Phi, psi and omega in degrees: 000134180218124178247124178270134179232124177256136182218165174294161184293338181264005180282144177291141179256005184273179188295338180283353174301131185293329177295314181296316178302315182295321178292321177294319178295334177279355173116358178274145175276160180300325180293340180274351184258118182249112177276121181259115183288153176306131180093346181274153176282143175291157176302156180298321180225141173204163189256346179197153181230130172246114176267106188277177180286175178152216187289178185278151174282135180299125181302336179298337180286344174237029170076025180235164170257155178302132179282140175303134178083000182286340178052055182285142173249106188248149175215103183301324180294321179296319177300313181303313183292313183298315182289329175292318177298313179301312183299317180295316179294319182298313183294330181271352184073023182285138177305136182233130177238114180256138182231121179056255175307324181300322175298319182291321176299314179303313182296315181292318181300330181265004174109010179267180180233171185234152162284118184289327183206108184301313184301325183265337182259324184225063180307139187211154174281346178282132179278113181255347184226109175253156175297149180305330181294343179254036189294339181263358182287133177274112192269324182198169178261155174235151177264129181265132182286129179298150175079009180258165174300319179299321180293325176295320181288315184285325181057038177199153184280339178225153178226137171273129186231157167277167187208126185208062182210146175244003174241163181198172176290132172262295176248117179295144179293148174303137179094346177269140174257132175284122183251352177199148177220152170278168184290346175270005176094351179292142182287131180244349178201142175221159177207164180278138185286336191257208192268073172199158180264103175220117180223136179220140182232151184273342180268190186239079180296337181295336181277345190259065179301132180092344177287125187297322180291318179299315178296321180295325178299312179291323179295319180289325173299313179299319178299315180297319179298310184291323179295316181292319179296320181293324183273349181061042185295131173242119184285129176291158186306326185290345178266359180261004176282164185265005181208000000 
């Protein structure tokens, strides 16, 4: 079993990392978790991919130029690695779990676009960006869309979430279903409409140790990974299309 995890170059790779802790609590051993550094090639084979939070996606990847005042934090190497991991996982039908930046990578990789800077493009009374030191603070509620994978996992119509992002989905990619929104309309969760396990959230469940929904998200990802690996599922070509 091998789980690929992408992180920023300054993120700790040790056991105190919240992503690693959450994956271990979901049943993976530390040896099964492979952190892929920015600029590195993904492993030839892996059973699940977690696209973690971090810096901003380069606007050129969704056909835009940086907006004045957006204060983008870009890392070309991180983009190269994340999009390569996504592409390899997508083609293989491997379960994909996107978190914060990971949600944005999923959307752009499948043909969607982003709000480059919420405060200047979509001013809102909802607090979407807290300092990292307040990573466990529950900032606002989101509404979960009925009939979605996220609603099955959460088993509740609303979730209180932490929030640490200044970008968001602008135009959802074809084939993605919106599974959660904030009260200002910003997308907080997406998933694939068809027959594959792809779920991405805009908040940071890895920081919320002990929160039942956060634990359930990682547990369901682990279940999907192990179920697919055990069954040796091979996706037919018609399920590898982007729409």
